[in-house]
C-alpha positions as CSV (number, residue, x, y, z in Angstrom):
1,M,60.6,38.3,92.6
2,R,62.3,39.3,89.3
3,E,61.3,40.8,86.1
4,W,60.5,38.1,83.3
5,T,60.1,38.9,79.7
6,L,57.8,36.9,77.6
7,D,60.4,34.8,76.0
8,E,61.9,33.9,79.3
9,L,58.6,32.8,80.5
10,C,58.2,30.6,77.5
11,R,61.7,29.1,78.2
12,L,60.1,27.7,81.3
13,V,57.5,25.6,79.5
14,D,57.9,21.9,78.9
15,H,55.4,21.5,76.1
16,T,53.6,18.4,76.7
17,N,51.7,15.6,74.9
18,L,51.9,12.4,76.7
19,H,48.9,10.9,75.3
20,P,49.1,7.0,74.2
21,D,47.2,7.7,71.0
22,A,49.2,10.7,70.0
23,T,49.9,10.5,66.1
24,E,53.0,11.8,64.3
25,E,50.8,14.5,63.0
26,D,50.3,15.4,66.8
27,M,53.9,15.1,67.4
28,T,54.8,17.5,64.3
29,R,52.2,20.1,65.7
30,L,53.8,19.9,69.2
31,C,57.3,20.5,68.0
32,D,56.1,23.1,65.4
33,E,54.2,25.2,68.4
34,A,57.5,24.5,70.6
35,K,59.5,26.2,67.9
36,R,57.1,29.0,67.4
37,Y,56.8,29.9,71.0
38,H,60.6,29.2,71.7
39,F,59.6,26.7,74.6
40,R,62.3,24.9,76.6
41,M,61.4,21.2,75.7
42,V,58.9,18.9,74.3
43,A,57.9,16.3,76.7
44,V,56.9,12.9,75.1
45,N,56.6,9.3,75.6
46,Q,59.9,7.6,75.2
47,V,58.8,5.9,71.9
48,Q,58.7,9.3,70.3
49,S,62.1,10.4,71.1
50,A,63.7,9.9,67.8
51,F,60.8,11.4,65.7
52,C,60.9,14.5,68.0
53,A,64.5,14.8,68.0
54,R,64.6,15.0,64.2
55,Q,61.8,17.5,64.1
56,L,63.7,19.7,66.7
57,A,67.3,19.2,65.1
58,G,69.2,22.5,64.7
59,T,67.1,24.2,67.5
60,D,67.7,24.9,71.3
61,I,64.6,23.2,72.1
62,D,65.0,19.7,73.9
63,T,63.1,16.5,73.7
64,G,62.2,15.2,76.8
65,A,61.5,11.3,77.2
66,A,59.3,10.2,79.8
67,I,60.5,6.8,81.5
68,S,58.4,4.2,83.3
69,F,55.3,6.5,82.7
70,P,52.9,7.2,84.2
71,L,52.9,4.5,87.0
72,G,56.6,4.1,87.5
73,Q,56.1,0.2,88.1
74,T,58.9,-1.2,86.1
75,S,62.2,-2.3,87.5
76,V,65.5,-0.4,87.9
77,A,67.0,-2.2,85.2
78,S,64.3,-1.6,82.9
79,K,64.2,2.1,83.7
80,V,68.1,2.3,83.3
81,F,67.8,0.7,79.7
82,D,65.1,3.0,78.6
83,T,66.8,6.0,79.8
84,K,69.9,5.0,77.6
85,D,67.7,3.8,74.7
86,A,65.7,7.2,74.9
87,I,69.0,9.1,74.9
88,A,70.6,7.1,72.2
89,N,67.4,8.1,70.2
90,G,67.8,11.7,70.7
91,A,66.1,12.4,74.0
92,N,68.2,15.1,75.7
93,E,66.2,15.2,78.9
94,I,64.7,12.7,80.9
95,D,61.7,12.5,83.5
96,Y,61.2,9.2,85.3
97,V,58.7,8.2,87.6
98,V,59.6,6.7,91.2
99,N,58.6,3.2,92.3
100,L,55.6,4.2,94.5
101,T,55.5,0.7,95.7
102,Q,58.9,0.8,97.0
103,V,57.9,4.5,98.6
104,K,54.9,3.0,100.1
105,A,56.7,0.3,101.7
106,G,59.5,2.6,103.1
107,N,62.2,1.2,101.2
108,W,64.3,4.1,100.9
109,A,67.5,2.4,99.9
110,Y,65.8,0.9,96.8
111,V,64.4,4.3,95.9
112,R,67.7,5.9,96.4
113,D,69.3,3.2,94.4
114,E,67.1,3.8,91.4
115,M,67.4,7.5,91.7
116,A,71.2,7.3,91.7
117,R,71.5,4.8,89.0
118,I,69.3,7.0,86.4
119,V,70.6,10.2,87.5
120,D,74.3,8.8,86.9
121,V,73.3,7.6,83.3
122,C,71.8,11.4,82.7
123,K,74.9,12.7,84.2
124,E,77.3,10.8,82.0
125,A,75.4,11.7,78.9
126,G,75.3,15.4,79.9
127,V,71.5,15.5,79.9
128,P,69.1,16.7,82.6
129,S,67.4,14.3,84.7
130,K,63.8,14.9,86.4
131,V,62.5,12.7,89.2
132,I,58.6,12.7,89.4
133,F,57.3,12.0,92.8
134,E,53.5,11.9,92.1
135,N,52.8,13.9,95.2
136,C,48.7,13.2,95.1
137,L,49.6,9.7,96.0
138,L,52.1,10.5,99.0
139,T,52.1,11.7,102.7
140,N,53.9,14.8,103.5
141,D,56.6,12.4,105.2
142,E,56.9,10.6,102.0
143,K,57.5,13.6,100.0
144,L,60.0,14.8,102.6
145,A,61.8,11.5,102.5
146,L,62.0,11.9,98.5
147,C,63.2,15.2,98.9
148,R,66.2,14.2,101.2
149,I,67.2,11.4,98.8
150,A,67.1,13.8,96.0
151,R,69.1,16.3,97.9
152,E,71.9,13.6,98.2
153,V,71.7,12.1,94.7
154,E,71.1,15.6,92.9
155,P,69.0,15.2,89.9
156,T,68.7,18.2,87.9
157,F,64.9,18.5,89.1
158,V,62.2,16.9,91.3
159,K,58.9,17.1,89.6
160,T,55.4,17.2,91.5
161,S,53.2,15.0,89.1
162,T,52.8,13.0,86.0
163,G,49.4,14.7,85.2
164,F,47.8,11.3,85.0
165,S,46.6,10.6,88.8
166,K,44.3,12.1,91.0
167,W,45.5,15.6,90.7
168,G,48.5,17.4,89.7
169,A,50.8,20.3,90.9
170,T,49.9,22.4,93.9
171,V,51.5,25.6,95.2
172,E,52.0,23.9,98.5
173,D,53.9,21.1,97.1
174,V,56.1,23.1,94.8
175,A,57.0,25.0,98.0
176,L,57.6,22.3,100.0
177,M,59.9,20.5,97.5
178,K,61.8,23.8,97.0
179,A,62.6,24.2,100.4
180,N,63.9,20.6,101.1
181,V,65.9,19.6,98.1
182,G,68.7,22.1,98.8
183,E,70.4,24.8,96.4
184,K,71.5,22.4,93.6
185,V,68.3,20.6,92.9
186,R,65.4,22.7,90.7
187,V,61.5,21.9,90.9
188,K,59.3,21.2,88.0
189,A,55.6,21.9,88.6
190,A,53.6,19.7,86.2
191,G,49.9,18.6,86.1
192,G,46.8,20.8,85.9
193,I,48.4,24.1,85.1
194,R,46.0,25.5,82.6
195,D,45.8,29.0,83.1
196,A,48.2,32.1,83.6
197,D,47.5,32.7,87.3
198,T,48.3,29.3,88.1
199,F,51.3,29.3,86.1
200,I,52.6,32.5,87.8
201,A,51.7,31.0,91.2
202,M,54.0,28.0,90.4
203,I,56.9,30.2,89.6
204,R,56.3,32.2,92.7
205,A,56.2,29.1,94.8
206,G,59.7,28.1,93.6
207,A,59.2,26.4,90.2
208,T,61.7,26.9,87.5
209,R,60.2,24.6,85.0
210,I,56.5,24.0,84.1
211,G,55.2,20.9,82.4
212,C,51.7,21.6,80.7
213,S,49.8,21.1,77.7
214,A,48.2,24.5,77.8
215,G,51.4,26.5,77.3
216,I,50.2,28.3,74.3
217,P,46.7,29.8,76.0
218,I,48.9,30.6,79.1
219,I,51.6,32.6,77.1
220,E,49.0,34.1,75.0
221,E,47.1,35.4,78.3
222,I,50.2,36.8,79.6
223,R,51.2,38.5,76.5
224,R,47.6,40.2,76.5
225,R,48.2,41.5,80.0
226,M,51.6,42.8,79.1
227,E,50.2,44.6,76.1
228,E,47.5,46.0,77.9
229,R,49.8,47.6,80.6
230,G,52.3,48.6,77.8
231,V,55.0,46.6,79.4
232,E,57.9,44.2,78.1
233,S,58.1,42.3,81.2
234,I,56.2,41.1,84.3
235,R,57.3,40.8,87.9
236,V,56.8,37.1,89.3
């Protein structure tokens, strides 16, 4: 546990709008909110990369593109192309969804090759990579196998969920991932994180990035608690 200022907590947040009907007005609002709260990143669909990168130019807030989202059911070549395209259009973080069909088939060579090729593109470009597991659809053995591959390949993060399936992040999954990916890979919790207590629980379990669309009410609740206690930091 450590002391966190409000700004430090804000810098854990990937401020998210991945709705397929999101408009340019929605994207502008998302970026303006990220600037106002000093969030780490805006998480958007790949096609929004250029627009959001322009909105965030001159700030230290990243544009995160979701690749093969939310199903992960595109070829490795397609995912690699989309990753390169997103980066070329201003994305400076990449979140991609693993091929769950291959996970279920136990085709770990395919899964490793996919991860390695996308992570290599990101490393070459100097941008963080995040591998989305979609844990609600996986067994514990499958989660552990993915963690072992990630430990070898070393993406920047492994991520619990898209937020578009049966359920999102759980404290148990964050802890399991943290315990099994090694020291060089971090954990992002995403999906269903809608209140301050859940946000704090994910950090305590080992997450160092939180993907959510409720970042503003979460941060405002934490701000209120800090003001009531007359403190400038909280222990998490």
